[in-house]
C-alpha positions in Angstrom: 36.7 37.1 71.0 34.9 37.9 67.8 32.7 35.0 66.4 33.8 33.3 63.1 31.0 33.5 60.6 30.0 30.3 58.8 29.1 30.3 55.1 25.9 28.3 54.4 26.1 25.6 51.8 24.0 25.9 48.7 23.8 27.3 45.1 23.5 30.8 44.1 20.8 31.9 41.7 23.4 32.3 38.9 24.8 28.8 39.5 21.3 27.3 39.4 20.5 29.0 36.1 23.8 27.8 34.6 23.0 24.2 35.7 19.5 24.5 34.2 20.9 25.9 31.0 23.4 23.0 30.7 20.7 20.4 31.3 18.5 22.1 28.7 21.3 22.0 26.2 21.9 18.3 26.9 18.3 17.5 26.5 18.1 19.5 23.2 21.1 17.5 21.9 19.8 14.1 23.1 16.1 14.4 22.1 16.7 14.3 18.3 19.0 11.4 18.7 16.3 9.5 20.7 13.7 10.4 18.2 16.0 9.3 15.4 16.7 6.0 17.2 12.9 5.4 17.6 12.2 6.1 14.0 15.1 3.8 13.0 13.4 1.1 15.1 10.0 1.8 13.5 11.5 1.7 10.0 13.1 -1.6 10.8 9.7 -2.9 12.1 8.1 -1.7 8.9 10.7 -3.5 6.8 10.1 -6.6 8.8 6.4 -6.3 8.1 7.1 -6.2 4.4 9.4 -9.2 4.7 6.5 -11.1 6.3 4.3 -10.2 3.4 7.0 -11.5 1.0 7.4 -14.8 2.9 3.6 -15.3 2.9 3.6 -14.6 -0.9 6.4 -17.1 -1.4 4.6 -19.7 0.7 1.5 -19.2 -1.4 3.6 -19.7 -4.5 5.1 -22.9 -3.1 1.6 -24.2 -2.2 -0.4 -23.1 -5.3 2.4 -22.8 -7.8 1.8 -19.0 -8.3 1.6 -15.7 -6.5 -1.9 -14.8 -5.4 -4.1 -12.5 -7.4 -3.7 -8.8 -6.9 -7.5 -8.6 -6.5 -10.1 -11.3 -6.8 -13.4 -11.0 -8.6 -15.5 -14.1 -8.9 -16.5 -14.7 -12.5 -19.2 -16.8 -14.0 -18.3 -20.5 -14.8 -16.4 -20.7 -18.1 -15.5 -17.0 -18.2 -11.8 -16.2 -18.3 -10.5 -14.6 -15.1 -9.1 -11.7 -17.1 -12.4 -10.9 -18.9 -13.6 -7.3 -18.8 -15.0 -6.8 -15.3 -17.3 -4.0 -16.6 -19.4 -6.6 -18.4 -22.0 -7.6 -15.8 -22.7 -10.9 -17.6 -19.1 -12.0 -16.9 -19.5 -11.6 -13.1 -20.9 -13.9 -10.5 -24.4 -12.6 -9.5 -23.3 -12.1 -5.9 -20.6 -9.6 -7.1 -23.0 -7.6 -9.2 -24.7 -4.4 -8.1 -25.7 -0.9 -8.9 -22.8 0.7 -7.1 -19.5 0.9 -9.1 -16.4 3.0 -9.2 -16.8 6.4 -10.9 -14.0 5.6 -13.4 -15.2 2.8 -15.8 -18.0 1.3 -13.7 -15.6 -1.2 -12.0 -17.4 -3.5 -9.6 -17.3 -2.7 -5.9 -16.3 -5.3 -3.5 -13.4 -7.2 -5.2 -11.1 -8.9 -2.7 -7.6 -7.7 -2.0 -4.4 -9.7 -2.1 -4.0 -9.3 1.6 -7.1 -11.4 2.2 -5.8 -14.2 0.0 -2.5 -14.6 1.9 -4.0 -14.5 5.4 -3.5 -18.3 5.9 0.2 -17.9 5.1 0.6 -15.1 7.7 -0.7 -17.2 10.6 -4.2 -15.6 10.2 -6.2 -18.7 9.3 -9.0 -17.9 11.7 -9.5 -14.5 10.1 -9.3 -16.0 6.6 -12.0 -18.5 7.4 -14.3 -15.5 8.3 -14.1 -14.2 4.7 -16.9 -15.3 2.4 -15.2 -15.1 -0.9 -18.4 -16.0 -2.7 -19.7 -12.5 -1.7 -18.3 -9.0 -2.0 -15.7 -7.7 0.4 -16.9 -4.8 2.7 -15.5 -1.4 3.5 -16.9 1.2 5.9 -16.6 4.0 3.3 -15.8 4.3 -0.3 -16.5 6.9 -3.0 -18.7 5.2 -5.6 -20.8 6.2 -8.7 -24.6 6.1 -9.1 -25.2 5.8 -5.3 -28.6 7.3 -4.4 -26.9 9.9 -2.1 -24.5 12.7 -2.7 -22.0 11.4 -5.2 -19.2 13.1 -3.3 -20.1 11.3 -0.1 -18.2 8.3 1.1 -20.6 5.5 2.0 -20.3 1.9 3.3 -20.1 -0.6 0.5 -20.0 -4.4 0.1 -21.8 -7.4 1.6 -22.7 -7.2 5.2 -21.7 -10.8 5.8 -18.1 -9.6 5.4 -18.4 -6.5 7.6 -16.8 -8.1 10.7 -13.6 -8.8 8.7 -13.3 -5.3 7.4 -11.9 -3.8 10.6 -9.5 -6.6 11.7 -6.5 -5.6 9.7 -3.5 -7.3 11.3 -0.7 -5.2 12.8 1.7 -6.8 10.2 -0.1 -4.8 7.5 0.3 -1.5 9.2 3.4 0.7 9.3 4.3 1.8 12.9 5.4 5.2 11.6 2.3 6.0 9.7 -0.7 7.6 11.4 -3.9 5.5 11.6 -7.6 6.2 11.4 -8.2 7.0 15.1 -11.8 5.9 15.1 -11.4 2.7 13.2 -7.7 1.9 13.2 -8.1 -1.6 11.8 -9.9 -0.7 8.6 -6.9 0.3 6.4 -3.5 -1.1 5.5 -0.2 0.6 4.6 1.2 -1.7 2.0 0.6 -2.4 -1.7 1.7 -5.0 -4.2 3.4 -4.2 -7.5 0.7 -3.6 -10.1 3.1 -2.2 -12.7 1.2 0.6 -14.3 -2.2 2.0 -15.3 -5.2 0.1 -13.9 -4.2 -3.4 -12.5 -7.5 -3.8 -10.7 -9.2 -4.2 -14.1 -6.5 -6.3 -15.7 -8.1 -6.4 -19.2 -5.8 -7.9 -21.8 -6.5 -5.1 -24.4 -6.3 -2.2 -22.0 -3.4 0.2 -22.8 -1.9 -2.4 -25.1 -1.9 -4.9 -22.3 0.8 -3.1 -20.4 -0.7 -3.9 -17.0 -0.6 -7.6 -17.5 2.9 -7.4 -19.1 4.6 -5.2 -16.5 3.5 -5.9 -13.0 3.4 -8.9 -10.8 -0.2 -8.5 -9.7 -3.5 -7.6 -11.3 -7.1 -8.7 -11.5 -7.3 -12.5 -10.9 -3.6 -12.8 -11.7 -1.6 -15.9 -11.2 2.0 -14.8 -12.0 4.7 -17.3 -11.3 8.4 -16.8 -10.5 9.2 -18.2 -14.0 7.2 -15.2 -15.4 9.6 -12.7 -13.8 12.1 -12.6 -16.5 14.0 -9.6 -15.1 14.8 -11.7 -12.0 13.3 -11.8 -8.6 16.0 -9.6 -7.0 15.3 -6.9 -9.6 11.5 -6.8 -9.4 9.3 -5.2 -6.7 6.9 -7.4 -4.9 5.4 -4.8 -2.6 5.9 -1.3 -1.4 4.6 1.1 1.2 1.3 2.8 0.4 0.3 4.5 3.6 -3.5 5.0 3.6 -3.3 8.5 5.2 -1.0 10.0 2.6 -3.5 9.5 -0.2 -5.3 12.6 -1.5 -8.7 12.9 0.1 -8.0 9.9 2.2 -10.7 11.2 4.6 -9.4 9.6 7.8 -12.3 11.3 9.6 -15.0 13.3 8.1 -17.9 14.8 10.1 -16.8 12.8 13.1 -17.0 9.5 11.2 -14.2 7.2 10.1 -14.3 6.8 6.4 -11.2 4.8 5.8 -11.7 4.9 2.0 -8.0 4.9 1.1 -6.3 1.5 0.9 -9.0 -0.4 2.9 -8.0 -3.8 4.4 -9.7 -6.2 2.1 -11.9 -4.1 -0.3 -10.9 -3.2 -3.9 -12.6 -1.2 -6.6 -9.7 1.2 -7.5 -6.0 1.0 -8.1 -5.2 3.1 -5.0 -6.6 0.2 -2.8 -3.6 -2.0 -2.4 -1.7 -1.4 -5.7 1.6 0.3 -6.2 2.3 1.7 -9.7 5.0 3.8 -11.4 2.8 5.1 -14.2 -0.7 6.5 -14.4 -2.3 7.9 -17.6 0.9 7.5 -19.6 3.0 9.6 -17.3 6.0 7.3 -17.0 7.8 8.8 -14.2 6.1 9.4 -10.9 8.7 9.5 -8.1 8.3 7.9 -4.6 6.2 10.0 -2.3 5.2 12.3 -5.1 2.1 14.2 -4.2 1.0 15.4 -7.7 1.7 14.8 -11.3 0.6 17.4 -13.9 -1.5 19.0 -11.2 -3.4 15.9 -10.4 -3.4 14.0 -7.2 -1.1 11.0 -7.5 -1.9 7.6 -6.0 1.5 5.9 -5.9 3.9 4.5 -3.2 4.1 6.7 -0.1 5.3 6.6 3.4 5.9 8.7 6.5 9.6 7.7 6.8 12.1 10.4 6.3 13.7 10.5 2.9 12.0 7.5 1.2 10.0 4.4 1.6 10.4 0.7 2.3 10.0 -2.0 -0.4 10.5 -5.7 -0.7 11.6 -7.6 -3.9 10.2 -10.8 -5.2 13.1 -12.7 -3.6 12.0 -11.3 -0.2 15.0 -9.0 0.1 14.3 -5.6 1.5 15.1 -2.2 0.0 14.8 1.4 1.2 14.1 3.5 -1.8 15.1 7.2 -1.6 12.8 9.9 -2.8 15.6 11.0 -5.1 16.0 7.6 -6.8 16.9 7.9 -10.5 14.4 7.2 -13.2 15.9 4.0 -14.6 16.0 1.8 -11.5 12.7 3.0 -10.2 10.9 2.1 -13.5 12.9 -1.1 -13.9 11.9 -2.5 -10.5 8.2 -2.3 -11.5 8.6 -4.4 -14.6 8.9 -8.2 -14.5 9.9 -8.5 -18.1 11.5 -5.4 -19.7 11.2 -6.8 -23.2 7.4 -6.8 -22.9 7.1 -3.0 -23.2 4.9 -2.1 -26.1 6.6 -0.4 -29.0 6.7 3.4 -28.8 6.6 3.5 -25.0 9.7 5.1 -23.4 10.1 2.0 -21.4 11.6 0.3 -24.5 14.7 2.3 -23.9 15.0 2.9 -20.1 12.1 1.2 -18.3 13.3 -2.4 -17.7 16.5 -4.1 -16.7 18.7 -3.8 -13.7 17.2 -2.1 -10.6 20.3 -1.1 -8.6 19.3 1.3 -5.8 
C-alpha cells in the first residue's frame, strides 16, 4: 500500500511577508494617532500649567489687592516705582552695577513675576530662598560693558540668589517644549502680558506711555482687575514663550548651558518673561512669528502644532491659532482700548472684543 504523505503545518515565505506587511501598515496608521494623542495630552498639561499661573495671580490679587509686578526693581526710598530705571540714583545700591543690558543700559538682575507668585503656587520654601533685597541671578545673559567679549553670554546677578536660579518648578515649563539639557531648571516657558514695546522699563513717558496703558504687567506694576476696562475675559494674562524658540537662545554653547532666553527669575530684557504684540512700532506680529522686517522677533511662541496656549485674566484658557486675525490678537493684549495714543492704528482696530 502506498504511504499517504502528510503536509507540514506552517507559513510559506509569501504568507509571512504578507503578514509583516499588514502589521507594518497597521503600525504606520496607529503611530501618528498615538503621537497625536500624546501631544494632545501634553497640550492639555501645558494649558493646566497656565491655569495654575492664573489662579496664583488671582490669589495674589485677592491678598494684595493687585496683580504682582511684571518685574521688580528695588528703588531708593521715596522714589516712584515707575521712575526711569536707567538713572542709577533712583535704584537701591544693591541693584546697581557696571553690567547692564545693551539696549538702554537697563539694570541686570531685576526679579521676574514668577518669583513673586511662588507662595501662591505652593512654592513657599523656594520663595523664602529669594533675597529680594539683592539682584536675581542667571547662569548666562548677554550684557553690555562686561570686561569680556561683548557677544559672550556670562553669569550675572548676585551669588546669594544663585541656588534659586536653577529650581524652576515644572509648572512653569511646557511638556512639549525642549529644555536646556545641561541645566533644565534654569528657564521657563511662559510670559505675562506686557502689552507692547518695553514693559521691563515701564517709564511713563516712553513711547507715549503705551506700555503702561496697554498691558497688565510692567516694571513694578500693580494693576488691578478694576484697571482692566476691556474685561478680564477679553484680556490676556499670560501666554506661552518657550525659551528655546527665541533667536540665539543658546541652549548650549561650547558645551555649556547658557539659558539666557527667558530665565527663571532674572530680568533685564523684554524677552525674559514678557509677551508683547508690538515691538518698535510694528503693530502686528503674529503668534510664533520668527521675524518681522528681517529682525528676530521676541514674541509668544510654542512647540504645539498650529498655535499656542494662553490664559485670560479671568483664568479661562485659550488656544490661539497661528492664523488668528489681527483684531482679536491685538485686542487681547490691551486692557483698556480707549487708552491708545492718538495716531496709533490701535485707535481703530487694536482694542475691544477678543473673540478667537
